[in-house]
BAKOLDO-589450 format. One line per 2 residues: number of its first residue (from 1); their letters; for each residue x, z negated, y of N, C-alpha, C. Coordinates in pm, whole numbers. Layout:
<nodes>
NUM = A = X/Z/Y/X/Z/Y/X/Z/Y ~ ...
</nodes>
This chain:
<nodes>
1 = MQ = -67/-3322/-5428/77/-3326/-5442/129/-3444/-5360 ~ 183/-3541/-5427/234/-3658/-5360/382/-3642/-5330
3 = GK = 430/-3720/-5235/572/-3722/-5206/618/-3619/-5104 ~ 527/-3550/-5038/568/-3454/-4936/611/-3531/-4813
5 = NE = 724/-3493/-4759/776/-3565/-4644/748/-3490/-4514 ~ 792/-3548/-4405/767/-3491/-4274/831/-3352/-4260
7 = QY = 947/-3333/-4319/1017/-3204/-4312/931/-3093/-4375 ~ 864/-3125/-4485/779/-3026/-4552/664/-2985/-4461
9 = YK = 596/-3085/-4402/481/-3054/-4317/521/-2981/-4190 ~ 637/-3013/-4133/684/-2939/-4016/708/-2793/-4052
11 = AY = 769/-2772/-4168/793/-2635/-4214/661/-2563/-4238 ~ 566/-2632/-4295/435/-2572/-4321/367/-2532/-4190
13 = LT = 371/-2621/-4092/303/-2592/-3966/374/-2484/-3885 ~ 506/-2469/-3899/573/-2360/-3829/543/-2227/-3898
15 = YN = 519/-2229/-4028/488/-2107/-4101/341/-2069/-4084 ~ 253/-2167/-4083/109/-2143/-4073/59/-2196/-3940
17 = RI = 28/-2105/-3849/-26/-2146/-3720/-171/-2188/-3739 ~ -206/-2298/-3680/-343/-2347/-3691/-403/-2348/-3550
19 = SR = -504/-2265/-3532/-577/-2259/-3406/-725/-2254/-3440 ~ -809/-2271/-3341/-952/-2263/-3365/-990/-2125/-3420
21 = RA = -931/-2022/-3362/-960/-1886/-3407/-918/-1868/-3553 ~ -799/-1914/-3587/-751/-1901/-3724/-835/-1984/-3821
23 = LL = -876/-2102/-3776/-959/-2187/-3860/-1091/-2118/-3891 ~ -1157/-2064/-3787/-1284/-1995/-3809/-1265/-1868/-3890
25 = RG = -1156/-1797/-3865/-1128/-1677/-3942/-1107/-1712/-4089 ~ -1039/-1823/-4114/-1017/-1867/-4252/-1144/-1909/-4320
27 = VF = -1238/-1965/-4246/-1365/-2007/-4303/-1453/-1887/-4335 ~ -1458/-1790/-4241/-1548/-1677/-4259/-1486/-1558/-4331
29 = HP = -1352/-1548/-4330/-1284/-1435/-4395/-1162/-1485/-4472 ~ -1181/-1566/-4577/-1065/-1622/-4647/-978/-1517/-4716
31 = AE = -1035/-1403/-4756/-955/-1301/-4823/-854/-1238/-4728 ~ -892/-1219/-4602/-800/-1162/-4504/-681/-1253/-4481
33 = QA = -705/-1383/-4479/-598/-1479/-4455/-494/-1473/-4566 ~ -538/-1454/-4689/-445/-1451/-4801/-352/-1330/-4793
35 = TQ = -398/-1219/-4738/-313/-1100/-4731/-210/-1109/-4618 ~ -225/-1202/-4525/-134/-1213/-4413/-7/-1291/-4447
37 = IR = -3/-1361/-4559/112/-1441/-4596/226/-1350/-4640 ~ 342/-1367/-4581/458/-1287/-4619/524/-1352/-4739
39 = EF = 548/-1275/-4842/608/-1329/-4963/739/-1260/-4997 ~ 810/-1203/-4900/936/-1141/-4933/1044/-1249/-4945
41 = RL = 1140/-1224/-5028/1247/-1320/-5053/1378/-1266/-4997 ~ 1457/-1354/-4940/1589/-1316/-4890/1691/-1316/-5003
43 = AP = 1660/-1387/-5111/1746/-1395/-5229/1657/-1424/-5349 ~ 1703/-1398/-5470/1623/-1433/-5588/1606/-1584/-5596
45 = RP = 1484/-1631/-5592/1456/-1774/-5596/1410/-1814/-5736 ~ 1430/-1941/-5770/1380/-1989/-5899/1228/-1977/-5907
47 = PF = 1173/-1978/-6028/1027/-1978/-6038/971/-2104/-5975 ~ 845/-2103/-5941/776/-2215/-5878/826/-2241/-5735
49 = AA = 885/-2141/-5671/935/-2158/-5534/821/-2141/-5434 ~ 829/-2217/-5327/733/-2204/-5217/755/-2069/-5149
51 = AE = 664/-2032/-5061/684/-1912/-4980/820/-1923/-4912 ~ 884/-1811/-4887/1024/-1811/-4843/1050/-1898/-4720
53 = DL = 965/-1889/-4619/986/-1970/-4499/980/-2120/-4532 ~ 883/-2157/-4613/871/-2297/-4653/989/-2338/-4740
55 = FL = 1027/-2249/-4831/1139/-2280/-4920/1266/-2304/-4840 ~ 1294/-2217/-4744/1416/-2231/-4664/1416/-2360/-4584
57 = AA = 1300/-2402/-4538/1292/-2526/-4461/1299/-2650/-4550 ~ 1244/-2640/-4671/1235/-2759/-4757/1358/-2778/-4847
59 = CN = 1417/-2671/-4895/1530/-2684/-4989/1653/-2736/-4913 ~ 1706/-2846/-4962/1824/-2905/-4898/1952/-2880/-4976
61 = GC = 1945/-2803/-5084/2064/-2770/-5161/2119/-2887/-5241 ~ 2034/-2981/-5279/2081/-3102/-5348/2136/-3072/-5488
63 = GA = 2089/-2965/-5552/2138/-2929/-5684/2063/-2992/-5800 ~ 1955/-3062/-5774/1877/-3122/-5883/1821/-3014/-5976
65 = CV = 1778/-2903/-5920/1726/-2793/-6001/1836/-2728/-6085 ~ 1956/-2723/-6030/2070/-2668/-6104/2097/-2752/-6228
67 = AA = 2098/-2883/-6210/2122/-2974/-6322/2008/-2972/-6423 ~ 1885/-2946/-6378/1770/-2949/-6467/1753/-2822/-6550
69 = CP = 1806/-2712/-6504/1786/-2583/-6573/1862/-2583/-6706 ~ 1789/-2569/-6818/1856/-2573/-6949/1944/-2452/-6976
71 = YN = 1927/-2344/-6901/2005/-2222/-6925/2108/-2195/-6816 ~ 2123/-2288/-6721/2219/-2273/-6612/2199/-2143/-6535
73 = LI = 2074/-2115/-6500/2040/-1992/-6430/2027/-2011/-6280 ~ 2038/-2133/-6232/2021/-2160/-6090/2154/-2205/-6032
75 = RI = 2187/-2153/-5916/2307/-2198/-5846/2272/-2219/-5699 ~ 2357/-2289/-5630/2336/-2314/-5487/2424/-2215/-5410
77 = SG = 2360/-2142/-5320/2430/-2046/-5236/2377/-2062/-5094 ~ 2464/-2090/-5000/2422/-2112/-4863/2333/-2235/-4851
79 = QK = 2358/-2334/-4930/2283/-2461/-4936/2138/-2442/-4976 ~ 2108/-2335/-5050/1973/-2310/-5101/1983/-2268/-5247
81 = AM = 1880/-2303/-5325/1876/-2266/-5467/1853/-2116/-5481 ~ 1923/-2059/-5577/1914/-1916/-5602/1913/-1893/-5752
83 = LE = 1831/-1801/-5800/1821/-1768/-5941/1923/-1661/-5975 ~ 1994/-1681/-6084/2097/-1586/-6126/2071/-1547/-6271
85 = LE = 2017/-1429/-6293/1977/-1384/-6426/2073/-1280/-6482 ~ 2200/-1303/-6471/2296/-1202/-6516/2315/-1201/-6668
87 = YA = 2300/-1314/-6733/2332/-1318/-6875/2221/-1377/-6962 ~ 2117/-1431/-6906/2008/-1489/-6983/1879/-1476/-6904
89 = AC = 1767/-1498/-6970/1637/-1490/-6906/1579/-1629/-6885 ~ 1500/-1642/-6781/1431/-1767/-6751/1304/-1771/-6836
91 = DL = 1280/-1882/-6905/1159/-1893/-6986/1047/-1966/-6913 ~ 1065/-1991/-6782/963/-2052/-6697/921/-2190/-6746
93 = CG = 1018/-2269/-6793/990/-2402/-6848/943/-2501/-6742 ~ 980/-2481/-6616/935/-2565/-6507/1018/-2690/-6482
95 = KC = 1129/-2707/-6553/1212/-2826/-6534/1274/-2829/-6395 ~ 1303/-2713/-6339/1358/-2707/-6203/1256/-2760/-6103
97 = AE = 1130/-2720/-6120/1025/-2764/-6028/997/-2914/-6042 ~ 1004/-2964/-6163/981/-3107/-6186/1091/-3192/-6123
99 = SC = 1211/-3138/-6113/1324/-3215/-6061/1338/-3208/-5909 ~ 1265/-3118/-5844/1281/-3096/-5700/1213/-3206/-5619
101 = ST = 1291/-3284/-5548/1237/-3395/-5470/1179/-3351/-5335 ~ 1217/-3233/-5287/1168/-3185/-5157/1045/-3096/-5170
103 = HA = 1006/-3063/-5290/892/-2975/-5321/913/-2832/-5273 ~ 1039/-2792/-5256/1066/-2650/-5232/1031/-2572/-5359
105 = LH = 1050/-2636/-5474/1003/-2587/-5603/898/-2687/-5648 ~ 782/-2637/-5691/677/-2728/-5735/591/-2658/-5840
107 = PA = 548/-2729/-5944/467/-2665/-6049/337/-2603/-6000 ~ 288/-2643/-5884/164/-2584/-5831/185/-2444/-5772
109 = FK = 310/-2409/-5740/339/-2276/-5686/348/-2175/-5800 ~ 341/-2047/-5766/350/-1940/-5866/482/-1949/-5942
111 = KD = 476/-1922/-6070/599/-1922/-6147/666/-1785/-6149 ~ 617/-1696/-6068/672/-1562/-6056/802/-1565/-5975
113 = TQ = 906/-1502/-6027/1033/-1495/-5955/1036/-1378/-5858 ~ 938/-1291/-5865/926/-1171/-5783/1040/-1071/-5807
115 = LR = 1110/-1085/-5915/1213/-988/-5949/1150/-877/-6031 ~ 1166/-755/-5987/1108/-639/-6053/1215/-533/-6070
117 = PH = 1209/-458/-6179/1306/-349/-6193/1278/-239/-6092 ~ 1381/-175/-6050/1368/-63/-5957/1441/56/-6017
119 = FS = 1374/167/-6025/1433/289/-6077/1451/385/-5960 ~ 1575/420/-5932/1603/507/-5818/1567/652/-5850
121 = EH = 1586/736/-5751/1557/877/-5770/1655/943/-5867 ~ 1762/873/-5902/1860/926/-5998/1816/908/-6143
123 = CL = 1709/834/-6166/1656/816/-6300/1614/952/-6355 ~ 1664/984/-6474/1634/1116/-6530/1485/1134/-6559
125 = LK = 1418/1028/-6599/1274/1041/-6624/1198/1071/-6495 ~ 1243/1017/-6384/1179/1048/-6256/1204/1193/-6215
127 = QN = 1307/1253/-6274/1338/1393/-6247/1280/1484/-6355 ~ 1187/1429/-6435/1120/1502/-6544/1218/1553/-6650
129 = QF = 1322/1475/-6677/1415/1506/-6785/1408/1393/-6887 ~ 1441/1424/-7011/1432/1322/-7115/1553/1227/-7109
131 = CA = 1523/1099/-7118/1625/996/-7130/1553/871/-7180 ~ 1609/803/-7277/1546/683/-7331/1643/565/-7338
133 = VC = 1752/570/-7263/1856/467/-7271/1800/330/-7233 ~ 1734/319/-7118/1684/187/-7078/1574/138/-7172
135 = QE = 1494/228/-7224/1390/190/-7319/1450/133/-7447 ~ 1557/195/-7493/1620/152/-7619/1692/19/-7607
137 = IC = 1755/-8/-7492/1833/-131/-7480/1752/-251/-7429 ~ 1628/-228/-7387/1546/-341/-7338/1512/-433/-7454
139 = PQ = 1557/-560/-7450/1534/-650/-7565/1386/-681/-7588 ~ 1303/-676/-7486/1161/-703/-7502/1078/-578/-7524
141 = QA = 1143/-461/-7526/1075/-332/-7538/964/-322/-7433 ~ 998/-363/-7311/900/-368/-7202/897/-241/-7118
143 = IS = 985/-147/-7143/993/-25/-7063/941/92/-7144 ~ 852/169/-7085/806/290/-7150/814/405/-7050
145 = AI = 816/526/-7101/828/643/-7015/708/655/-6923 ~ 594/608/-6964/474/615/-6880/493/531/-6755
147 = QL = 561/416/-6764/580/330/-6649/679/389/-6550 ~ 772/470/-6595/876/521/-6509/833/643/-6429
149 = I = 740/716/-6478/700/841/-6411/601/812/-6302
</nodes>
């Protein structure tokens, strides 16, 4: 990945501590190292976003990703890019990542937005009662009663 600047590497080094112990642990137990990375998001981020700590350090709120998104699903909030899926779906085209000069969004990162549906305890199916409203209105027919129980 070319074009990474000093700000990116500083953010990377503050997020990833490098010590002799960690280096040897990474060499001998690489699977353990992968599970230690925190991937929680403070806000819905566009696809291809770096880990949250890196993203927050690298994103400068320039708006290039906003201009590149063909569906206008990205907005700047608190000087950081945020995904807004209220009226359309993201097709993961990657134009936002291609336009990002700071590499807060990059095609090499996961294209997962980490947005998942959540069904509260008030869901009738979770209470063992029949209801098919969400199943019927889902445009992709992606919800089934088996997934909810």
